[in-house]
N, C-alpha and C positions, 0 to 999 in steps of 0.2 A: 617285635623279635628283640631280645636283649643286646645289650653292647657287647661287641665282638669279643672285649678283652675279658668280659664277667660271665662266667658259666654259672654262678651262682643260683639263678632262676631255673636253668635247664638242668641243674644237679636236684634242686627241688622237685622239679617236674618230674623228672625219671625217679625219685624215689615215691612219689606220689603213683609212678605205674606208666608213665608216659614215655612210649616208644620212640617217638619222633624227637623228643629232647636228647635221648642217649645218640641217637643217629647224629644231630647237629652236634653234638660233644665228640663225638667220632671225626666228623668233618673238620673239627676246629684243631683237634689235638694230632689225628693220625701224621701228618707230615713231621711234626715236631719228635713224636716218639720214633718214627722211622730215622730221621737224623740221627737221633741220640744212640739209636740201637747199632746203627752203623758205624758209627764213631767207635763203638766197643767192639764190633764183631769183622768191620772191614768185609761185611759179605751181605750181598742184597736179597739172597734167599733166607739166611738165617734171620737176617733183621725184619723181613716181613713175618716170619714165623713168630718172632718175639713180639710185634705188633699186636697179631693176631690173638696169642696168649695173655698179653696185657690186658686188652679190650675184654677179650672174654672172662677174665678174674673181674675187671670193674664192672662188667654188666652183671655180675652174679652179685658183687658185693658193694655196691653203691649205696645200699641202705645203711653200710658200716660208716659213712662218713659223715661226721659230726659238724663239721664245719665247711659249709660248701664253698666258701672261698679259697680252700685249700686243696680246691680238686686237681688241679695240674700237678703240685708237689706230690699227692698221693697217688696219681696215676704214675708219675715219674719213679715212684719207690716202689710200685709192682713191677714196672719195667726192669729195674735194678735187681729185684728178687727173682724175676724170670731169667733175667742173664746170667746171675750166678748159678742157678738151678741148670741153665743149658749147658753151661762151663764143667759142671759136675758129671752130668750125663755123659757129655763128650769124653770127659778123661776115663770114666768107666768104661765106655764102649772102646775106646783105644786099649785099654787094659785086656779087655777080653775079646777083641777082634780074633777069630780064627783064620784058618787057611784059606778057605773057601771064600770069605768075604774079602780076602787081599786079592785073591786070584779075580775074582768078578770085578774089583775095581779097576784091576790092571787090563783087562779085557774092554770096559768103558773107554780107557785112556785109548785106546788104537783108533779111534774114529778118525776117519780120513780129512775131516776138514777142523780136526783139533790142532792148536798151536804145537809148534815144537816144545819139548820139555824146556830148552834154555829160552825160548819165547815166553812159555808160561811162568817160569822162574823170574824173568826180567820183569815182566809185568806186576807178578806179585810182589816184588823186591821195591818196585817205584810206589806201586798201591801203598804198600806198608811204611815205606819213608814217608810219604805225601801224609798219612794219617797220623804218622807219630808226630809229624811238625805241626799238624792242625790240631792234636790233642795239647800241643805247648804252649798256643796262643791264647792269649786272654779270653776270657767266656764271652764277652760281647760280640767279638770277631769271628770266636769259633761256632757260635750259634748261627750266625747270618750266612757264613760260607757253608756250614752243614745245611742248612735248610735251602738254601739257593741251588748249590751243587752236588750235592749227594741225595737230597731228597726232589729237587727239582720243582721247589714250591715258586711261584712268581711272587713279584714285589709285593702287591696287593696281599696275599696270603699272609706273607710273612710280616708285613705291617702290622697285620692284625693279631697274628700271634704272639708278637712281640710288642705289640703297642709302641711303632715306631713310626713317625712320619715318613713320607716318601725320600725325603732329603736327608734326614738322619741313616735311612737304610743304605741309600747308594754311597753316605759318605763312609759308613761301616764296612760296606763290601769292597770299597775301591783301598782303604787304609788296610783291611784284612787281607785282601789279595795281595797287595804290597808286601805287608809281613810274611806271607806264606811264602811268596817267590824270593824274597831275600833269604829267608830262612833256609829254602830249597838249595838256594845258590852257593850259601855259605856252607850247606851239608854237602855238595858237590865238588867243593873246592878240596875238602878235607881228603 
């Protein structure tokens, strides 16, 4: 098995037709893709859709990868394009929404176990504020926090994905959380 942070052999194997190599590439990169998509959308379901779309495009076009060592940046560029496309589709849908679609959404919101509108708004505001602060953190802290707390990755997975030792990962998580808490406290004081 190749080095965890080196996907070159797996990319080459997949380009030669090995399906299992692509499955390993998915295992290594799916959490990173999800965390990045969630940072952009703030919605787990939309993020999962973006990851699936990204991996489908990657499956179909991995033969176009000229430099296998650039697999992750190539994959992230596919995710970026998919995110832009999703935003475009959603803005077109919003402009074309008809009365029946709006009424159907209103009926769905009437479920008994649903939070009240004020609870939903408060939760959404808090999530949006936290994501905005997270987006403003330096990338080394933002990445580890996203993978740990948004994607639910364990320490070993994060260490492999970002090529970090356990000690450096724990240090980044600790400092990143301290920065996040400080920024959120500062934001609340305003």
